[in-house]
C-alpha positions in Angstrom: 210.9 118.4 2.1 213.4 120.1 4.3 216.8 121.7 3.6 219.8 119.5 3.0 222.5 119.6 5.7 225.6 121.7 5.2 228.7 119.5 5.8 231.9 121.2 7.1 233.9 118.8 4.9 232.3 120.3 1.8 233.7 123.7 2.8 237.2 122.6 1.7 236.0 121.1 -1.6 233.6 124.1 -2.3 231.8 122.0 -4.8 228.9 123.2 -7.0 226.6 121.0 -4.9 227.8 122.7 -1.7 227.2 126.1 -3.3 223.6 125.2 -4.3 222.9 123.9 -0.8 224.3 127.0 0.7 222.1 129.2 -1.6 219.0 127.3 -0.5 219.8 128.0 3.1 220.5 131.7 2.3 217.1 131.9 0.4 215.3 130.4 3.5 217.0 133.0 5.7 215.9 135.8 3.4 212.3 134.5 3.4 212.3 134.2 7.2 213.6 137.8 7.4 210.9 139.2 5.2 208.2 137.2 7.0 209.4 138.5 10.4 209.3 142.1 9.1 205.7 141.6 7.8 204.7 139.9 11.1 206.1 142.7 13.2 204.2 145.2 11.0 201.0 143.3 11.3 201.6 142.8 15.1 201.9 146.6 15.6 198.7 147.1 13.5 196.9 144.5 15.7 198.0 146.2 18.9 196.9 149.6 17.6 193.5 148.1 16.6 193.2 146.5 20.0 193.8 149.9 21.6 191.2 151.5 19.4 188.7 148.6 20.2 189.4 149.0 23.9 188.9 152.8 23.7 185.6 152.3 21.8 184.3 149.7 24.2 185.2 152.0 27.2 183.3 154.8 25.6 180.4 152.4 25.0 180.5 151.3 28.7 180.6 155.0 29.8 177.5 155.7 27.8 175.7 152.7 29.4 176.7 153.8 32.9 175.5 157.4 32.4 172.0 156.5 31.3 169.4 156.2 34.0 166.0 154.6 33.6 163.0 156.7 34.6 160.0 154.5 35.4 156.4 155.7 35.5 155.2 156.2 39.1 156.8 157.3 42.4 158.5 153.9 43.1 159.8 150.9 41.3 159.2 147.2 41.5 162.0 144.8 42.3 162.0 143.8 38.6 162.2 147.4 37.5 165.1 148.1 39.9 166.9 145.1 38.5 166.4 146.3 35.0 167.4 149.9 35.8 170.6 148.6 37.5 171.5 146.3 34.5 173.1 149.1 32.4 175.5 149.9 35.2 176.2 146.1 35.6 176.9 145.9 31.9 179.2 148.9 32.1 181.1 147.3 35.0 181.7 144.1 33.2 182.9 145.8 30.0 185.3 148.0 32.0 186.7 145.1 33.9 187.2 143.2 30.6 188.9 146.2 29.0 191.2 146.6 32.0 192.5 143.1 31.3 192.7 143.8 27.5 194.9 146.8 28.3 197.3 144.6 30.3 197.4 142.2 27.4 198.2 145.0 25.0 201.0 146.4 27.1 202.5 142.9 27.4 202.1 142.2 23.7 204.8 144.7 22.7 207.3 143.1 25.2 206.5 139.5 24.5 206.0 139.7 20.7 207.4 142.7 18.9 210.7 143.1 20.9 211.9 139.4 20.7 211.1 139.2 17.0 213.0 142.4 16.3 215.9 141.2 18.3 216.0 137.8 16.5 215.8 139.4 13.1 218.5 142.0 13.8 221.0 139.9 15.9 220.7 136.5 14.3 219.6 136.9 10.7 221.6 140.1 10.5 224.7 138.3 11.8 224.2 135.6 9.1 224.0 138.3 6.4 227.2 139.9 7.7 228.9 136.5 7.6 227.7 136.0 4.0 229.3 139.3 3.0 232.5 138.3 4.5 232.3 134.8 2.9 231.6 136.3 -0.6 234.5 138.7 -0.2 237.0 136.0 0.8 235.7 133.8 -2.1 236.6 136.6 -4.6 239.9 137.2 -3.0 240.8 133.5 -2.9 239.7 132.9 -6.5 241.6 136.0 -7.7 244.9 135.0 -6.0 244.5 131.4 -7.2 244.1 132.5 -10.8 247.0 134.9 -10.6 249.2 132.2 -9.0 248.3 129.6 -11.7 249.3 132.1 -14.4 252.9 132.3 -13.1 255.5 131.1 -15.6 257.5 128.0 -14.7 260.6 129.9 -15.8 260.4 132.0 -12.6 262.9 131.4 -10.0 262.3 128.7 -7.5 262.3 131.1 -4.6 259.6 133.2 -6.3 257.5 130.1 -7.0 257.8 128.9 -3.4 256.8 132.3 -2.1 253.7 132.3 -4.4 252.8 128.9 -3.2 253.0 129.9 0.4 250.8 132.9 -0.2 248.2 130.8 -2.0 248.2 128.3 0.9 247.7 131.1 3.4 244.8 132.6 1.5 243.2 129.1 1.0 243.5 128.4 4.7 241.8 131.8 5.6 239.1 131.1 3.0 238.5 127.7 4.5 238.1 129.2 8.0 235.7 131.8 6.8 233.7 129.2 5.0 233.5 127.0 8.1 232.3 130.0 10.2 229.7 131.0 7.7 228.3 127.5 7.4 228.2 127.3 11.2 226.4 130.6 11.5 223.8 129.6 8.8 223.1 126.4 10.5 222.9 128.2 13.9 220.3 130.7 12.7 218.3 127.9 11.1 218.2 126.1 14.4 217.6 129.2 16.6 214.6 130.0 14.3 212.8 127.0 15.6 212.5 128.4 19.2 213.5 132.1 19.2 210.9 132.8 16.5 208.1 130.7 17.8 208.5 131.4 21.5 207.3 135.0 21.3 204.2 134.0 19.3 203.4 131.4 22.0 203.8 134.0 24.7 201.5 136.4 22.9 198.8 133.7 22.5 199.2 132.9 26.2 198.4 136.5 27.0 195.4 136.3 24.7 194.2 133.2 26.3 194.6 134.8 29.7 192.4 137.6 28.5 189.8 135.2 27.2 189.9 133.2 30.5 189.4 136.4 32.4 186.3 137.1 30.3 185.1 133.6 31.0 185.5 134.2 34.7 183.6 137.4 34.4 180.8 135.6 32.5 180.6 133.1 35.3 180.4 135.8 38.0 177.8 137.6 35.8 175.6 134.5 35.3 173.6 135.0 38.5 172.7 138.5 37.7 172.0 137.5 34.1 169.5 134.9 35.3 167.8 137.4 37.6 167.7 140.0 34.8 166.2 137.5 32.4 163.4 136.7 34.8 162.8 140.4 35.5 162.6 141.2 31.8 160.1 138.4 31.2 158.0 139.5 34.2 158.1 143.1 33.0 157.2 142.1 29.4 154.2 140.0 30.8 153.0 143.0 32.9 153.4 145.3 29.9 151.1 143.1 27.8 148.4 143.4 30.5 149.0 147.1 31.2 149.0 147.9 27.5 145.5 146.5 27.1 144.3 148.4 30.2 145.8 151.7 28.9 144.2 151.1 25.5 140.9 150.5 27.1 141.1 153.6 29.1 142.2 155.6 26.1 139.1 154.4 24.2 136.9 155.4 27.1 138.5 158.8 27.2 137.8 159.2 23.5 134.1 158.3 23.9 133.5 160.4 27.0 136.4 162.5 28.2 134.5 164.4 30.9 133.3 161.3 32.6 136.8 160.0 33.2 138.5 163.1 34.5 140.8 162.7 37.5 139.9 163.9 40.9 140.9 167.6 41.2 141.0 170.0 44.0 139.5 172.6 41.7 135.8 173.0 41.0 136.6 174.0 37.4 139.8 174.3 35.4 140.8 174.7 31.8 142.0 177.1 29.1 140.3 180.5 28.7 141.2 183.5 26.6 141.4 186.7 28.7 140.9 190.1 27.2 143.8 192.4 28.1 143.7 196.1 27.3 146.7 197.6 25.5 147.6 201.2 24.6 146.1 200.8 21.1 143.1 198.4 21.6 142.8 195.0 23.2 144.3 191.6 22.8 143.2 188.1 23.8 145.8 186.1 25.8 145.5 182.4 26.4 145.5 181.5 30.1 145.1 178.2 32.0 142.6 179.0 34.7 141.5 177.2 37.9 138.6 178.0 40.2 137.9 176.9 43.7 134.2 177.5 44.6 134.6 177.4 48.4 137.3 180.1 48.5 136.1 181.8 45.3 139.7 181.9 44.1 140.4 182.2 40.4 144.0 181.6 39.3 145.1 182.6 35.8 148.4 181.5 34.3 149.4 182.8 30.8 150.3 179.8 28.8 150.3 179.0 25.1 151.3 175.5 23.8 152.4 176.9 20.4 155.1 179.2 21.8 157.1 176.3 23.3 155.1 175.9 26.4 156.5 179.0 28.1 154.3 180.5 30.8 154.1 183.7 32.7 153.5 184.6 36.3 150.2 183.4 37.7 147.6 185.9 39.1 144.9 185.1 41.7 141.7 187.0 42.3 138.7 186.5 44.5 135.4 186.1 42.6 132.7 188.7 43.2 130.3 187.9 40.4 130.1 186.3 37.0 127.8 187.4 34.1 127.4 185.9 30.7 128.1 188.4 27.9 125.3 189.1 25.5 125.9 188.0 21.9 125.4 191.4 20.5 127.7 193.1 23.1 130.9 191.6 21.8 132.2 190.2 18.5 133.8 187.1 20.2 131.7 184.0 20.9 131.4 182.1 24.2 132.3 185.1 26.4 131.5 186.0 30.0 132.5 188.7 32.4 134.0 188.2 35.9 134.1 190.8 38.6 136.8 190.4 41.3 136.8 191.7 44.9 140.5 192.6 44.9 140.8 193.9 41.3 139.0 196.9 39.7 137.1 196.6 36.5 135.6 193.7 34.7 137.6 190.7 33.4 136.2 189.4 30.1 136.9 185.8 29.3 136.3 183.6 26.3 135.6 179.9 26.7 136.5 177.3 24.1 132.9 176.3 23.4 129.3 176.8 24.4 129.4 173.8 26.6 132.7 174.9 28.2 131.2 178.3 29.0 128.1 176.7 30.5 130.4 174.7 32.9 132.3 177.8 33.9 129.1 179.7 34.4 127.6 177.0 36.6 130.7 176.8 38.6 130.9 180.5 39.3 127.3 181.9 39.4 126.4 180.5 42.8 124.1 177.8 41.5 124.7 174.1 42.3 128.3 173.4 41.0 129.1 170.7 38.5 132.0 168.9 39.9 134.0 166.4 37.9 132.1 163.3 38.7 134.3 160.4 39.5 132.1 157.4 39.0 133.2 153.9 39.9 133.8 152.1 36.7 132.7 148.9 38.2 129.1 147.9 38.3 127.3 148.6 41.5 125.6 145.1 41.5 123.7 143.4 44.2 126.7 141.6 45.4 127.3 142.1 49.2 129.6 140.7 51.9 126.6 139.0 53.6 125.8 135.3 54.2 124.8 134.9 50.6 128.1 136.3 49.4 130.2 134.1 51.7 128.1 131.1 50.7 128.8 131.8 47.0 132.6 132.2 47.5 132.8 129.1 49.6 130.9 127.1 47.1 133.1 128.2 44.3 136.3 127.5 46.3 135.0 124.1 47.3 134.2 123.2 43.7 137.7 124.4 42.5 139.6 122.6 45.2 137.7 119.3 44.8 137.4 119.1 41.1 139.9 121.4 39.4 142.8 122.4 41.6 145.3 120.9 39.0 143.6 122.4 35.9 146.1 124.4 33.9 145.6 128.2 33.7 143.3 128.1 36.7 141.7 131.6 37.2 143.7 132.9 34.2 141.5 131.2 31.5 138.1 132.9 31.6 134.7 131.2 31.0 132.0 132.1 28.5 130.3 135.3 29.8 126.7 134.0 29.3 127.5 130.9 31.3 129.2 132.9 34.0 126.2 135.2 34.4 123.8 132.3 34.4 125.8 130.5 37.2 125.9 133.8 39.2 122.1 134.2 38.9 121.7 130.6 40.2 124.1 131.2 43.1 122.6 134.6 44.0 119.1 133.4 44.0 117.8 133.8 47.6 115.7 130.7 47.3 118.8 128.5 46.7 121.6 130.6 48.2 120.9 129.6 51.7 121.2 125.9 51.0 124.0 124.2 52.9 125.0 121.9 50.0 128.5 123.0 49.0 128.8 121.1 45.7 128.2 123.1 42.5 126.7 120.8 39.8 129.3 119.1 37.7 127.8 120.5 34.5 129.6 123.8 35.3 133.1 124.0 33.9 135.9 125.0 36.3 136.7 128.1 34.2 133.1 129.1 34.5 133.2 128.7 38.3 136.5 130.6 38.7 135.2 133.4 36.4 132.0 133.6 38.5 134.1 134.0 41.7 136.1 136.8 40.2 133.0 138.5 38.8 131.2 138.4 42.1 134.2 140.1 43.8 134.1 142.8 41.1 130.3 143.3 41.6 130.9 144.3 45.2 130.0 148.0 45.8 133.7 148.6 46.6 136.9 146.5 46.2 137.4 143.9 48.9 140.5 145.8 50.2 138.6 149.1 50.1 139.3 152.4 48.4 140.4 154.2 51.5 143.3 151.7 52.1 144.3 151.4 48.5 147.1 154.0 48.6 148.3 152.6 51.9 148.6 149.1 50.4 150.4 150.5 47.3 152.9 152.5 49.5 153.5 149.3 51.5 154.4 147.4 48.4 156.8 150.2 47.4 158.9 149.8 50.6 162.4 148.7 49.8 162.7 146.0 52.6 160.6 142.9 52.2 160.1 142.5 55.9 158.8 146.1 56.1 156.4 145.3 53.3 155.0 142.3 55.1 154.7 144.1 58.4 152.9 147.1 56.9 150.5 145.0 54.9 149.9 142.9 58.0 148.9 146.0 59.9 146.7 147.3 57.1 144.8 144.0 56.7 143.8 144.2 60.4 142.4 147.7 59.8 139.9 146.3 57.3 136.3 145.7 58.4 135.7 142.3 59.9 133.8 140.9 57.0 136.3 142.2 54.4 139.1 140.6 56.4 137.3 137.3 56.8 136.5 137.1 53.0 140.1 138.1 52.2 141.4 135.4 54.5 139.1 132.8 52.9 140.3 133.8 49.5 144.0 133.9 50.4 143.9 130.5 52.0 142.4 129.1 48.8 144.9 130.9 46.5 147.8 129.5 48.6 146.4 126.0 47.9 146.3 126.8 44.2 149.9 128.1 44.3 151.0 124.9 46.1 149.9 123.0 43.0 151.6 125.3 40.5 153.5 122.5 38.9 150.3 121.0 37.6 148.1 124.1 37.1 151.0 126.5 36.1 149.6 129.2 38.4 152.5 130.5 40.5 152.1 133.1 43.2 153.2 135.8 40.7 150.5 134.6 38.2 147.8 134.7 40.8 148.9 138.2 41.8 148.5 139.4 38.2 145.0 137.9 38.1 143.6 139.1 41.5 145.5 142.4 42.0 143.2 144.5 39.8 140.2 142.8 41.3 140.9 143.1 45.0 142.6 146.5 44.7 140.7 148.1 41.8 141.2 151.9 41.7 138.4 154.3 42.3 139.1 156.1 39.0 140.7 154.9 35.8 143.9 156.8 35.1 147.2 156.0 33.6 148.8 156.4 37.0 146.3 153.9 38.4 147.2 151.4 35.6 150.9 151.9 36.4 150.2 150.9 40.0 148.8 147.6 38.9 152.2 146.0 39.3 152.3 147.1 43.0 148.8 145.7 43.5 150.1 142.4 42.2 152.9 142.5 44.7 150.4 143.1 47.6 148.5 140.0 46.5 151.7 138.0 46.3 152.7 139.0 49.8 149.2 138.1 51.1 149.4 134.6 49.5 152.9 133.9 50.7 152.4 135.1 54.2 148.7 134.4 54.7 149.1 132.3 57.9 151.1 135.1 59.6 148.9 138.0 58.4 145.5 136.5 59.2 146.3 134.4 62.2 148.5 136.7 64.3 148.0 140.2 65.7 150.2 142.8 63.9 153.0 144.6 65.7 152.8 148.4 66.4 152.7 150.2 63.0 155.9 151.8 61.8 156.5 155.5 62.7 156.7 158.1 60.0 160.5 158.2 60.3 160.8 154.5 60.0 158.5 154.4 56.9 160.6 157.3 55.4 163.8 155.3 55.8 162.3 152.2 54.4 161.1 153.8 51.2 163.4 153.9 48.2 161.8 157.1 47.0 160.1 159.6 49.2 156.4 160.3 48.6 156.3 163.4 50.8 154.9 165.4 47.8 151.6 163.5 48.0 149.1 164.3 50.9 148.3 161.3 53.0 144.8 159.9 52.7 142.3 160.1 55.5 142.9 156.5 56.5 146.6 157.3 57.2 145.9 160.2 59.6 146.2 159.4 63.3 143.1 159.1 65.4 143.0 161.3 68.5 141.0 161.1 71.7 139.8 164.2 73.5 137.9 164.0 76.8 136.1 166.5 79.0 135.1 166.0 82.6 131.8 167.6 83.6 131.1 169.0 87.1 128.3 166.6 88.0 127.7 162.9 87.6 124.4 163.7 85.9 126.2 165.6 83.1 128.8 162.9 82.8 126.0 160.3 82.3 124.2 162.4 79.8 127.3 163.2 77.7 128.8 159.7 77.6 129.5 158.3 74.1 129.5 154.5 73.9 132.3 152.9 72.0 131.5 150.2 69.5 134.2 147.9 67.9 136.9 150.0 66.4 136.8 149.5 62.6 140.5 150.2 61.9 143.8 149.8 63.7 144.9 153.2 64.8 148.3 154.6 64.3 151.0 154.4 67.0 150.2 157.9 68.2 146.6 157.0 68.8 147.5 153.7 70.5 149.5 155.5 73.0 146.7 157.9 73.7 144.2 155.1 73.9 146.3 153.2 76.5 146.9 156.3 78.5 143.2 157.3 78.4 141.8 153.9 79.4 140.7 155.3 82.7 138.4 157.7 80.9 136.3 154.9 79.2 132.5 155.0 80.1 131.3 152.4 82.5 130.2 149.3 80.5 128.0 148.2 83.4 126.0 151.4 83.4 122.3 150.9 83.9 121.2 154.1 82.1 118.6 153.1 79.6 119.7 155.9 77.3 123.1 154.2 76.7 123.3 151.5 74.2 126.4 149.6 75.3 128.3 147.5 72.8 131.2 145.6 74.3 134.5 145.7 72.4 135.5 142.7 70.4 138.8 143.9 68.8 142.1 143.8 70.6 142.5 147.6 70.3 139.1 148.5 71.8 138.9 150.8 74.8 139.0 148.9 78.1 136.3 149.0 80.8 136.6 151.5 83.6 134.5 152.8 86.4 134.8 156.4 85.7 132.5 158.0 83.2 133.6 160.8 80.8 132.5 162.1 77.5 134.8 161.0 74.8 135.2 162.6 71.4 136.9 160.7 68.7 138.4 163.0 66.0 139.8 162.2 62.6 141.9 164.5 60.5 140.4 165.0 57.1 142.9 166.0 54.4 142.0 167.4 51.0 144.5 168.6 48.5 144.1 172.2 49.5 142.9 172.2 53.1 143.4 170.7 56.5 140.5 170.4 58.9 139.8 168.4 62.1 136.3 167.2 62.5 134.6 165.3 65.4 133.1 162.0 64.7 129.6 161.8 65.9 126.1 162.8 64.6 126.6 166.5 64.1 124.6 168.8 62.0 126.7 170.5 59.3 126.3 174.3 58.8 127.9 174.5 55.4 129.7 172.5 52.8 133.2 171.7 54.0 136.3 169.8 52.9 137.0 171.7 49.6 138.2 175.1 51.0 141.5 176.8 50.5 144.5 176.7 52.8 143.6 177.1 56.5 139.8 176.6 56.0 138.0 174.5 58.6 135.0 172.3 58.1 132.2 174.2 59.9 129.7 172.3 62.2 126.7 173.5 64.1 126.8 173.6 67.8 123.3 172.1 67.9 122.7 168.4 68.3 121.2 166.5 65.4 119.5 163.2 65.0 121.0 160.1 63.5 118.8 160.5 60.4 119.7 164.1 59.9 123.4 163.4 60.2 123.3 160.6 57.7 121.5 162.8 55.2 123.9 165.7 55.8 127.3 164.0 56.0 127.4 163.3 52.3 126.8 167.0 51.6 129.8 167.8 53.8 132.1 165.3 52.2 130.9 164.8 48.6 132.3 161.8 46.6 135.0 161.1 49.2 133.3 158.3 51.0 134.4 159.5 54.5 132.7 158.3 57.7 130.9 155.5 55.9 130.5 153.9 59.4 131.0 156.1 62.5 133.2 154.8 65.2 130.8 155.8 68.0 127.1 155.2 67.8 124.7 157.6 69.6 121.4 156.3 70.7 120.2 159.6 72.1 121.7 163.0 72.8 120.9 165.1 75.8 124.0 166.9 76.6 125.4 170.3 75.5 126.5 170.8 72.0 130.1 170.7 70.8 131.7 172.4 67.8 134.6 171.8 65.5 138.1 171.5 66.8 140.9 173.4 65.1 
């Protein structure tokens, strides 16, 4: 129920009812005054809290912006780059939101606090002043009236008239004050309805503006949020697969750590305790030692893990001899003495165990060294890229595409191992493998057929995309620009041997068909990349770094599937130069030495004085097995006139006509061509001539500046094949020479610096 109205006519009567009504209005004004004071106090507290909140959120945003993700490996996938950028995006959104909040806070004081303070002081304060004046006039009027009524009637008429006039004057003044007071009270009550509520509305409008700005930010952020959600899910899925791989490698390392050591430039390395002579006796200091057998260099670095990992200066000496210490000649166990060429005296070292000492002794005493064997973890089965192999893959693909292209989880769901092995034994049986019938019996499940296809690819002696190109494919996947990735992978695919490329094309065409039906089989291009990446690009050794590169292997397969028509049906453009590749990469990989497959091929020619010598020294070119770099292409083009005559009638020359687009062209002039290939090991750089040469010593593992020595005497094909593995142990170089020599009659040639 509302307040009763104050009538001006009641001011004259000044009845008790009028007074009660006036008191109710006065009480309402007092209540409003107290409420506004509390509201102003709470409003100031709210503004202060908002400032503190804004400050805390800005600090939180600064913390997010300062943190940088460090991913394992020398490059990041698109998903990892998106996730790494997310913290900065979050910080930007929060800062933008807080900028709007600060504007709202600054306006809140003007639109809320100031108007309320003004209304309370000017309007309610004026009503209070009017009340004081009204109460004062009431007392004055009542006092004069009582005094006037107490006058005696015996007073003179003039005195009574004067008293009556004075009372009338006071009554009139009281009446005017009463009217003004009632007017002011009603004015404040009416003003309260808009001057009190309007600032609150303005404050809420500012609050809504802030919230709307947040809504707009959320809309703008929605695209990145969707992309980030997909990247997080992809990364989580890769993590599940990578985690199982890392756990498997960890278990293998536990069972046999020596068998799974990484490829090292050192013949032997590890911790040894070195005896050092002091003024008062001797002490044993822990060192991390490395030994290179070819250069006989021993490097010792003082290092103790217990002392916080602080190391001293390294010392290198050249080994002269190594002798095992007799047990009764020293109190310590597992000791051996080392004599150095460039250091007087004997260096006594203590190994960590008897087996460790045996390995160090075998590495240093001139006997056959024990290198860290890096065995291929995959089984060296009988699977080959021959007619049987192509027949098996084609039969599996035909069965999948005709009977199970829409089966969910295709290639992801594995078959029973015993059934898979049985199917493979049937398919690989020479008696039935040559049959032209493409259909595999319907009794075999699709998951068994797909598992057989993947298993056969794993049984190949090497991965389909070859060990020597693996690092190149990985680097191509790490390029920042998608077009550069496709171009580089396009070029690398055409450097693969013909059979490998044909098999890869057959497989990618099939996987593209599978991906086109992903709505039914749920196998997208990304899912197929996860399944086939580790199979087609399996690493030569199992390491954590290799497992971390699985995500880039998957990207390579995705690119091959999505661009299979362009990659396999068109000739690649000229490969990117080193400068272009450097600009395309997000992170430089200069710290890693390039593999042999990435070194440029170079042509050297010599012109003999007589036609007879030219004819005897000609080397006939077979199909080039890899696409050479841009440097080599330019040399090949400029040297086309130096190609041996393909129409030569010399019976000693076994001529094979080029079938690849980058083969050397025919020419009439004969010259002896030497194809060289730069061989890079972690600690040496040598240039060797491809051909059937007889090696003098073991090369390829020497120190800086060493060359791989070769004899100046010619050798037969059989001798070269038996010797080349000694020159290049466990590196798989020159598996198929670029130039085949049927017979050799000319002068010898030696290594080129």
